[in-house]
Backbone bond lengths (Angstrom), bond angles and torsions (degrees), N, CA, C in turn:
res aa  C-N    CA-C-N  psi(-1)  N-CA   C-N-CA  omega(-1)  CA-C   N-CA-C  phi
1 M - - - 1.435 - - 1.521 107.90 -
2 D 1.327 115.93 137.00 1.463 121.98 177.28 1.521 109.96 -106.58
3 I 1.308 115.32 135.75 1.459 120.63 174.08 1.517 107.03 -95.34
4 L 1.303 116.45 123.23 1.456 121.70 -177.00 1.522 110.77 -94.11
5 A 1.299 115.02 150.88 1.465 120.46 -179.97 1.523 111.75 -80.07
6 E 1.339 117.38 -26.22 1.458 119.09 -177.77 1.526 110.75 -94.87
7 P 1.328 116.45 147.38 1.468 119.91 -179.27 1.524 111.12 -76.37
8 F 1.314 113.92 163.31 1.456 121.21 177.17 1.521 108.25 -109.19
9 A 1.283 116.85 131.96 1.467 121.28 176.26 1.524 108.26 -112.30
10 R 1.332 116.04 118.22 1.465 120.97 179.56 1.522 109.39 -70.03
11 D 1.309 115.46 135.62 1.460 121.47 176.53 1.533 107.91 -64.19
12 P 1.318 119.32 119.94 1.463 120.43 -178.42 1.531 113.51 -64.15
13 E 1.328 117.66 -17.32 1.470 121.74 178.37 1.533 112.12 -83.98
14 F 1.337 117.23 -12.19 1.463 120.99 -176.88 1.525 110.41 -75.88
15 S 1.331 115.88 133.77 1.460 122.26 176.57 1.527 107.82 -123.95
16 L 1.310 116.57 117.58 1.459 120.02 178.38 1.531 110.51 -62.06
17 G 1.325 116.81 -38.32 1.464 119.88 178.16 1.514 112.40 -62.29
18 A 1.331 116.90 -44.99 1.469 120.59 178.92 1.524 110.78 -65.02
19 F 1.328 116.92 -38.05 1.468 120.85 177.90 1.529 109.83 -63.82
20 A 1.322 117.22 -45.31 1.462 121.10 -179.01 1.524 111.70 -65.09
21 E 1.331 118.43 -33.66 1.458 121.46 -179.40 1.523 113.27 -69.16
22 R 1.325 117.23 -11.83 1.460 120.13 178.29 1.523 111.62 -74.24
23 A 1.330 117.99 -12.96 1.462 121.78 -177.48 1.521 110.19 -121.23
24 F 1.320 116.32 148.48 1.462 120.43 174.20 1.519 109.32 -72.83
25 G 1.303 116.30 -36.94 1.464 122.94 177.72 1.505 108.56 -129.71
26 V 1.330 115.73 -105.21 1.464 119.05 -178.09 1.516 114.10 -111.44
27 F 1.324 118.04 -22.62 1.462 120.08 -174.91 1.526 111.09 -78.10
28 Q 1.319 116.47 127.09 1.461 122.01 176.16 1.525 107.56 -91.55
29 E 1.303 115.63 115.50 1.458 122.37 -179.93 1.522 109.12 -131.84
30 K 1.320 114.34 177.54 1.458 120.13 174.20 1.528 108.93 -56.77
31 L 1.330 116.37 136.79 1.460 120.63 179.08 1.525 110.74 -71.75
32 V 1.320 115.92 138.75 1.461 121.84 177.57 1.520 108.50 -135.37
33 D 1.325 115.42 154.41 1.459 120.83 172.87 1.520 108.19 -81.04
34 V 1.318 116.30 129.14 1.459 122.50 -175.56 1.524 108.35 -117.38
35 A 1.331 116.09 136.47 1.463 121.73 174.71 1.522 108.57 -142.49
36 W 1.319 115.03 125.26 1.468 121.59 177.36 1.517 108.43 -121.35
37 R 1.330 116.44 137.83 1.469 120.97 174.75 1.532 107.83 -107.97
38 F 1.329 114.88 119.83 1.457 120.68 176.75 1.520 108.07 -94.09
39 A 1.310 115.77 131.87 1.464 122.32 -179.40 1.525 109.76 -60.08
40 P 1.331 117.10 156.06 1.472 119.72 177.50 1.534 112.54 -51.09
41 S 1.319 116.91 -35.87 1.471 120.46 -179.66 1.530 113.00 -70.13
42 A 1.325 117.90 -18.55 1.467 122.09 -178.96 1.526 112.83 -110.94
43 A 1.324 117.34 -9.87 1.465 121.36 -171.81 1.528 112.85 -61.52
44 A 1.316 118.72 -43.36 1.468 120.66 -178.27 1.523 110.62 -61.77
45 T 1.304 117.32 -40.94 1.464 120.99 178.63 1.520 110.44 -69.18
46 A 1.321 117.34 -42.92 1.468 121.06 -179.15 1.524 111.69 -63.13
47 R 1.334 117.08 -33.28 1.476 120.47 178.75 1.523 111.96 -59.96
48 E 1.316 117.34 -25.41 1.460 122.12 -178.45 1.531 112.73 -83.35
49 F 1.327 117.99 -10.54 1.461 122.12 -175.50 1.522 111.58 -92.82
50 L 1.318 115.18 142.48 1.461 121.08 167.96 1.524 105.20 -103.52
51 F 1.319 116.50 97.33 1.456 121.38 -179.88 1.518 110.60 -76.92
52 H 1.337 115.58 -34.65 1.463 121.72 -178.43 1.521 108.01 -155.67
53 P 1.349 118.20 142.36 1.471 119.61 -178.49 1.526 114.27 -59.37
54 G 1.318 117.92 -26.51 1.457 121.06 -179.14 1.511 114.54 -96.31
55 Q 1.319 118.05 14.22 1.461 120.40 -174.64 1.521 112.77 -70.98
56 T 1.321 113.84 152.19 1.459 121.29 168.24 1.522 106.73 -121.17
57 Q 1.314 116.08 154.97 1.459 121.52 178.49 1.518 108.77 -122.74
58 E 1.336 115.61 133.72 1.455 121.89 -178.52 1.529 109.54 -125.15
59 P 1.331 117.52 95.60 1.463 119.31 175.73 1.531 109.93 -61.89
60 Q 1.323 116.40 139.45 1.456 122.41 -178.30 1.534 110.16 -107.99
61 D 1.316 115.94 156.23 1.468 121.49 -178.10 1.530 113.04 -59.61
62 D 1.331 116.99 -28.91 1.461 120.21 -178.82 1.528 112.75 -84.18
63 G 1.348 117.67 3.39 1.460 121.21 179.61 1.520 113.66 94.86
64 S 1.323 116.96 -7.50 1.463 119.81 177.60 1.526 109.52 -78.37
65 L 1.307 116.62 173.54 1.461 122.70 -178.11 1.520 108.93 -137.42
66 I 1.325 116.70 129.05 1.462 120.83 174.72 1.522 107.72 -103.74
67 V 1.328 115.09 128.62 1.465 122.12 177.45 1.519 106.81 -112.62
68 R 1.332 116.48 130.45 1.460 122.15 -179.48 1.529 110.59 -126.54
69 F 1.333 115.34 145.71 1.457 122.12 172.40 1.515 108.26 -164.63
70 R 1.320 116.49 176.63 1.467 122.02 -178.34 1.519 108.60 -131.53
71 C 1.327 116.05 121.77 1.462 121.13 176.72 1.525 109.24 -173.28
72 G 1.310 116.53 -175.80 1.457 123.38 174.56 1.523 108.70 -111.67
73 G 1.326 116.17 -178.07 1.459 121.19 177.88 1.515 113.03 102.41
74 L 1.332 116.42 46.08 1.466 120.33 -174.25 1.525 113.51 -61.08
75 L 1.322 118.14 -39.98 1.465 119.47 -179.22 1.523 110.27 -63.87
76 E 1.319 117.11 -42.05 1.466 119.63 177.68 1.530 111.22 -64.63
77 M 1.319 116.68 -36.06 1.465 119.59 176.04 1.524 110.18 -62.94
78 A 1.328 116.50 -44.71 1.469 120.41 -179.97 1.527 110.35 -60.02
79 W 1.334 117.39 -42.91 1.471 120.43 177.64 1.520 110.43 -60.09
80 H 1.333 116.01 -44.25 1.461 119.81 -178.59 1.537 111.15 -67.22
81 L 1.311 116.76 -42.91 1.464 119.78 -177.61 1.520 112.69 -63.30
82 Y 1.328 117.50 -27.13 1.462 120.63 -179.48 1.525 111.31 -56.48
83 I 1.337 117.57 -35.85 1.464 119.55 -177.82 1.521 112.24 -69.05
84 W 1.339 116.94 -19.18 1.467 120.60 178.19 1.531 111.54 -86.43
85 G 1.327 117.37 -9.43 1.457 121.64 177.81 1.520 112.74 52.96
86 D 1.336 115.61 -134.74 1.462 119.92 -178.29 1.530 112.41 -83.06
87 G 1.335 116.70 10.71 1.451 120.82 177.17 1.516 113.42 -82.67
88 V 1.339 117.04 -5.18 1.459 120.94 -179.81 1.518 109.96 -137.34
89 E 1.309 115.02 145.69 1.466 122.83 176.85 1.524 107.49 -127.14
90 V 1.327 116.81 134.31 1.461 120.72 177.29 1.524 108.72 -84.05
91 L 1.318 116.68 120.61 1.459 121.90 175.61 1.527 110.65 -90.90
92 E 1.326 116.45 -42.31 1.466 122.78 178.89 1.511 108.59 -144.18
93 P 1.301 118.69 149.59 1.459 129.30 -7.08 1.528 110.53 -81.94
94 A 1.315 115.38 162.85 1.468 120.79 -178.53 1.528 111.52 -60.03
95 S 1.332 117.27 -34.44 1.466 119.77 -179.04 1.529 111.09 -64.96
96 L 1.313 118.14 -37.31 1.464 120.91 176.76 1.525 110.13 -71.86
97 R 1.314 117.62 -37.13 1.470 121.19 176.83 1.526 109.59 -59.04
98 R 1.349 116.74 -43.92 1.469 119.86 179.13 1.529 111.11 -64.59
99 M 1.326 117.22 -37.06 1.472 120.58 179.72 1.525 112.04 -64.42
100 T 1.327 117.12 -32.40 1.460 120.30 -173.88 1.521 113.95 -98.82
101 E 1.325 117.57 -13.20 1.462 120.58 179.18 1.528 109.64 -58.74
102 G 1.305 115.12 134.85 1.457 120.11 178.64 1.519 112.91 81.23
103 H 1.330 117.78 2.97 1.469 121.44 -178.78 1.525 110.26 -127.47
104 R 1.323 115.45 39.51 1.457 120.95 -178.85 1.524 108.42 -119.25
105 P 1.328 117.45 76.95 1.468 119.85 -177.77 1.526 111.04 -70.25
106 H 1.296 115.58 162.10 1.462 120.28 174.72 1.523 106.76 -90.42
107 W 1.337 116.79 111.41 1.465 122.02 178.56 1.537 108.43 -95.16
108 P 1.313 117.56 146.64 1.462 119.67 177.95 1.532 114.13 -77.77
109 A 1.341 116.93 -3.12 1.472 121.18 179.18 1.523 109.25 -148.88
110 L 1.318 115.33 163.03 1.471 121.48 177.32 1.518 109.93 -103.14
111 P 1.327 116.88 161.93 1.473 118.71 179.77 1.527 112.44 -59.82
């Protein structure tokens, strides 16, 4: 660690919360629109989760639940979605859908 002689002035426009909301976890990536559909069997459990501070939840007539938010961190999302198995389907973005296709096992329980 280097100690600098000049002081640091924090940008008054900077918001740590807004910066953190740009990522699903820790990785800062290009922001994308995210939409996940939780099956009727997983919807009640998913309603209890805060996946992202900016998320919205859209209950569907068939009992499923669509969760939407905007951020980066696709690999971390894929890791997280694995625990939901076939109880969740990625609607957007297509790149995350491709990452998770074929990796949606049927688990006997939900997170």
